[in-house]
N, C-alpha and C positions, 0 to 999 in steps of 0.2 A: 509226608514227613512233617513231624512237628519240630521245627527249629525254633529255639527260643529267641529268646528274649534278648546304647552306649549308655553309660551307667548313670545312676542317680546316686546322690550322696545318701548313704544309709548309716545313721548313727547308731541305732539300736531298734531292731524289729521285734516287737512283742505281740505276736499274733493272738496270744491268749488274752490280751487286754480287750475289754468290751467297749472302751471308749477312749478317745484322745483327751489328754489333759486340758482342762479349761481353767481360766483364771478365777481366783477367789476375790471377794470384796476387799480383803486385807493386803492384796499384792500391791507392791510399789508401782509407780507409774513414772513415765519418762518426764523430764522437765524440759520445756521449751522445744517443741517438736516442729520442725519444717517439713511439711508434706506437700508435694506437688507433682504434677504430671511431668514426666521426663521430656526434654526437648527432643523433637523428632530428629533422627539421624545422629544423635550424640552417642559417644562411645559408652558402652555398658561397663560399669564398674561394680559388679555384684559382690560387694565386700562383706556386708552384714556383720560388721564387727560389734563386739559388746565388751566394754571394759568399765568397771565401776569408777565413777568420777570422771569418765572421758565421754566420748560421743559414740553413739551407735550410727552407722552408716549403711544404707542399703540402696545403692544407686542403680537404676535400670532394672529393678525387680518387677516382674509381673505381679498382679494380685494373687495369681495361683502360686507363685514363688513365695510370696509373703505368707499366705495361709499355710503352705506346706511347712515353712520354717516355724511359724508361730505355734502350730499344733503338732509339730513332729510327725506329720503323716509320712509313712514310708514310701508311698508311691503317688504321683500326681493324679492318677486315675482314681485313687481312693478319695478324692475330693469330688463329691457328687453334686449334680445340679449346678446352678449359677448361670450367669449370662455368657453369651458367645465370646465376649471380649476378655474373659478371665485370664487366658493365657497369652494374650498379645499386647494389651496396653501396659506401658511401662511407667513406674513411679520412682521418685527419689525421696528418700527419708533420711534426715539428719536430726538427731535428738540427743539431748543431754542425759547421761545416765547418773542418777543420784549416787553420791558417795556412800560406800559401805554396803551396797547391795551385793548379793552373791551372783555368780554366774547362772545359777538355776533360775534366777528371776527373769532372765531375758524373754522366755517364751510367754509367760503371763503378762508381762509388760507389753510385749508386741501384740498380743491378743487384745488388751485393753485399748491400745492405740488404734488398731483397726476397727474396733467397735465404736470408738469415739469419732474418728475422722471419716470413716467410710460407712458408718452404721452397719457393720458386718454383724449378721445374725446366723448362727449355725446350730445344728444339733447332731448327736451321734446316732448311728444306725448300723446294721450289718447287711451287706449285699454280696452276691456272688460277683467276683471280680477275677480277671486273668492274672495268674502268677506264674512264675517259673517254678516248676516242681521237680525235686530230685527224687527219682523213683528207682526201684530195683529192677534190673534186667533179668533175662532168663538164667544167666550163669554169672553169679557173683565172683569177682577176682579180688576180694579183700579178705584180710585175716584179722581175727580178733586180737586185741592188745594184750600183752603180758603185764600191763600196768606201767607205772612211771608218771612223769609230769604230763599233764594234758596241755598240748600246745601245737601250733602250726607255724613253720617258717617258710617263707617264700623268697627266692632269689633268682638272679639272672636278668639279662637284657634282651639278647636275641631269643632265648628260650626261658620261660619261667618254670622253675622247679619248686614244687610245694611238698613239704614233708611234714606230716601230722602224726602225732603219737597220742594214743589213749583218748581218742575223740569219739563222742556220740555223733550220730548222723545229723542231729539238730545243730550241734556246734560246727560240724564240718560244712554244712550248707552255708552257715553264716560266714565262715572263713573263706570258703570258695568264692562266695559273692564279692568279697573284698579283694582277694588276690586276683581274680580274673576280671580285673577292672576293664570295663568297656563292653564286655559280652552280655551283660544283663540289663535290660531296660525295665525290668520289674523285679520285685523282691523274690529271692530264691528261698523256698521253704522245703523242709524235709517231709516227704511223703513216701519214704522207702518202707516204713513199717518195721525197720530194724531197730532193736532196742539195746544191743550190745555197744561195746566200745572198741575202736579199731585203730590200727596203725595203717596209714595210707601215704603213698607216694605218687605224685602226678606231675606230668610235665606237658606244656603246650606252648604254642607261639603267641606272643602278645597280640592283642586285637588289632593294633595299628600296622602289624606286619602279616596278618593272617592271609595265607595263600600266596605269599611271595614265592617266586619261582627261581630255581637255580639257572646256570648258564645253558643247561640242556632243556629248559622249559618245564622241568619237573617241579611239583610242589614241594617247597623247602620246609614245610612243617605242618602241624595239625592244630585245629582249633581246640579250645577248651572243651567244647561240646563233645568232639570226637574223642578226646583224652579220656573224659569221664566214662564214655561208653566202652572204649577198647582197653583201658588200663585198669578200670575198676568194676566193670560189669554193671554200672549204673547208667541212668539216662536223665537228661533234662528235657522236660517238655512243658508245653503251655497247657495249663488247666484252669478252670474256674473253680474257686474256692470261696466259701462265705467268709468275709473279712470285715473288720470294723471300718466303716467309712464315715467321713465328716460331710454332712449334707448342708449346703448353703441355702438358707431361707431367704436372705436379703443382703445385698451389697450395693453401694452407690458407686457410680463410675467416676464421679468427680469428688475429691476430698473436700471437706469443709475448709474454709479459709484459715490461713495461719493467723495467729494473734499479731497485732501491729509490731513491727521491728524485729520479730523472731528470726526471720530468714536472714536478715542482714547481720544480726548478732551472731548467729551460729556459723555462717559461711564466710565471714570477714577473716582473711589470713592474718594470723597474729605474729607469725615467725617468717623470716626471709632466708635464714641460713641455718645449716645444721651446726650443732655444737662441735662435732668432729666428723670428718669425712675423708675417705680414701678412694681414689680412682686409680685403677691399674689395669694393665693388659691381663686378660684371662689366661691362666695356665691350661694347656689342652688336657692334662690329666686330672684336673679337678672338676667336680660335678657342676651341672647347671642348676641354677636356683633363682626363683623370683619370689620374694616374700617382703611384705611391708607390714609393719606393726604400728602401734600408736606412737612409738618413739624411735623406731628403726626402719632402715631400708637395707635389705640384703639382696642385691642383684648380682648374680654371678653368671657370666657366660653369654650375656645378651649383646648382640651388635648395637651400634649407636642408633640405628634407625628405630629399633624396637624400644630402646630406652627413651628416646625422644617421644615416641608414640604414647608411652605411659605417662611421661611427665606433662605433655601438653594435651593429652586426650584427643589426639588426631589419629585418623586412619593412615595406613601406609601410603596409600595413593595421594594423600593430601600433603605429602612432603616431596619437594623437588629441588633441583639445583645442588644436591649434596654431592660431595666427592665419592668415589667408588668404594673407599674403605669403610664408609658408613655401614654398608652391607656385608662386609667380609670380615672385619676385625672385631672379635669379642672382647668385652670389658667386664671388669668387676666394680661395683659401686657399693661401698659399705659405709653407712652414715648413721649418725645418731642425733636425735633432737634433745634439747635440754628438758622437754616435758612432753606429755601426750598432746598429739595434734590430729585433726581430722584429715581425711585424705586429700581434700582440696589444698590444705596448707602444705601437706607432704609434697604435692605436685609443685607448688610454688618454690620450695626449697630445692627440689630436683631440677627445676627449670634454671634457677640461679646457679646451681652447681655445674650443670652442663655448660652453660654459657661461659662461666669463669674457667673451667678446666680445659674445655675443647676450643675456647675462643670462637664460638659460633654465634652469629647474630641472625635474626629472623625478621622477615616482613610478610605481610599478607598480600596475596596476589591472585587474580582470576586467570586461569589457563585452561585450554581444552585438554582433555585427557582421554585415553582409550578406556573403554568400559566393555563389559559383557551385556548384551541385550537379549532379553527374552521375547520371542515373537512367535506367531502362529506359523507352523509349517505348511507344506503343500496340502497335507491331508487335514481333515476335520479333527480337531483336538479331542482325545478320548478322556474327557472329563465328565464326571457325573455331578449334576446339580446337587448341592448340599442342602440339608435341612437347616433353615436359617436359625432355628432354635438350638441347634447342637453346639458344643463347645468348639471354638476355633483353635486348632493346634496342629503341629506336625511332630511325629514321634519317629525316631530312628532306631532300628534294631539290626544287630549283626548276627548273621547265621553262617553256616558253611557255604551257602549259595551266594554270599555277598552281603551288601548293605541295602536295607530297604527303608525308605523314607515314606511313611504313611501319613497323609494329610487329610484333614477333615474340615469342612466349612472354612476353606482357605482361599483367599483371593490370590490373583497372580502377582500383585505387588508384594504380598506376604511371602509367597513362594520364591520370589526373586531374592529376598533376604536369606531365605533357607538355602537357595541355590549357591549363594556366595560361601556359606559355611560348608556346603557339601564339596566344593571344589578346592577347599583349603589343602595345600600340598600338591594338588594335581597340576595347577598352572599358576605362575607368578606368586606362589605361596599365598594365594587368596587375596592379593593386595587390591585387585580391581574390583570396583563395585558392580553389581548386576542391576540393570534397569528394566522395568516392565514396560514393554512396547507392544503387548499382545492386543491391547484394545478390548480385552474381555473384562467385563465389569462385575461379573457374578462371583459367587464363592462356590467351591467345588470340593468333592471327595475324590482322591486319587492316590496312587502309590507308584514309587520309582524304585527299581532295583538295579543296582550296579556292582561291579567288582572294584575293590580298592586299587589304586594306581600300582601298588607293589606287585599285584597279581596280573593286571592287564599289560603291564610294561609300557604304560602310557607316559606322557610328559610329566615331569616331576619325579619320575623313577628311572630316567635314562631312556625313555621312549621318544616318539616322534610328535610333531606338532603339524597340523594342516595349516600351511602358510596362508591360505585364502581366508579361513575362518578364525585362525588363532587358537583352536581347540585341540586337545590331545587326541591321538589316534592310537589304536593298539598296534604296537610294533611287530608282534608275532601273532597272527590270527589263532585264537584259541576258543572262539565261541562265547567269550565274555564281553560285557559292555562297560565302556566308560560311562561316567555320569552323563556326559553330553549325549552319547548315543542312546542311553536310557531315556533322556528327555525327549528325544526325537520319536521314540516309541509312543509317547503320549500325544504326538501330533504337534509338538512345540519345537522350538529351535533356540539354541543358546550359542551365540558367536560374538566375536569382537566387533566393535564399532567406535568411530571417533566422534568427537564433537561435544561432549558434555563439559560444562564449565563449573567445577566445584571451586571452593576456596582452598588455596594452598598455604602451608607454612613453609616458607622457602628460605634456607640458609643463604647468606650473601657474604 
């Protein structure tokens, strides 16, 4: 069975384009750019803002992230060639945006920055690449449109309903890609061969609840893939198609040094307080929101632990000694600065606001905490030695059969970081770090397939936890695996252990 293809940001997919846009000699450039390697273990703030007269920030971006953003490449795999570290090494960029430049100048300016500081050289080509293709089934269940406005509307939380009128299949593929967020890890393109315009109605379960079961153990909904097949008579499958790719000819792993004084000038906080700020208890009927702009912070419905994490740039497990309500009571923070500020300055103002309004004080302290450790199991690990010249990355795809994480040229230390992301929501809301204690020093190719916690009924969705290992177990046997059980199939083991000593930010 060809099951497709968690989502990438797709702004505008133009498959007919023969090349990705590259800078011209007349393009404006950033003023005073601070470029450096990210501090290991620091929290990623992949903001990538761009505002004329303000600062552009891209903190914790990999080189692959930066190239995709600079050249508007629709899919990470459409960046060909390059060194193995391309998708793993993280970088921080803060640069001044000249006054008066247009928003469209961001990409050529970022291209020029990468060429200047990393000596990036690329060229355009076309190569066969895997894509998600929308194809016609044996029996179509769609009707031609009688005309009217061409549009799609999507709504719903537990079930997504998508209603489209007067749409071409090319338009529908683009709209479905956006509405079925999380289902596609590659661009979705029209390969139906249908040239008419159609009215279509489609409903499915959002990807974060796919496969959830009701009280009787029955599946409570269908995936977007099944919906396309049973409700429209279409199919989504993985195909190789010739597409425009960006080929990397050269890139340096270490950026050229900053000009003297640039980093200090750009990163020195200039403001300590917001011009106006409101902090209040969150009303249950109002929506959740987290958005920060150059002059504003709109945080709605977050508990104080998460707000502190954003303000101080600390992980959840690095906060201790807090009262219980820090995890349970949601708040709204609505604040405005008198002028544009970089993210680091926004954090300083949030820190001061939190300390003033909640009367919280902090100090640093070393303490042992519980972590998850990755070790080798009783059997030999089923890992394939990787080609050292291949790109190092892990890619997650969601199908009707569950979630699959496919890793290539990946070390166990890198997999431990991915494991933490994978168990988010299953245990401790992903708070605990994962440490690599396998002793394996190589890089490997492997894949892990598991069912989301809402389907297995494991911990995090009302299921049980093994008290000895601290990992979730399936509450009702159904033949599906938790992430922890899937890791054991690789000959590895993931379980809780005490004794690691990180730095804590502790309220007192």
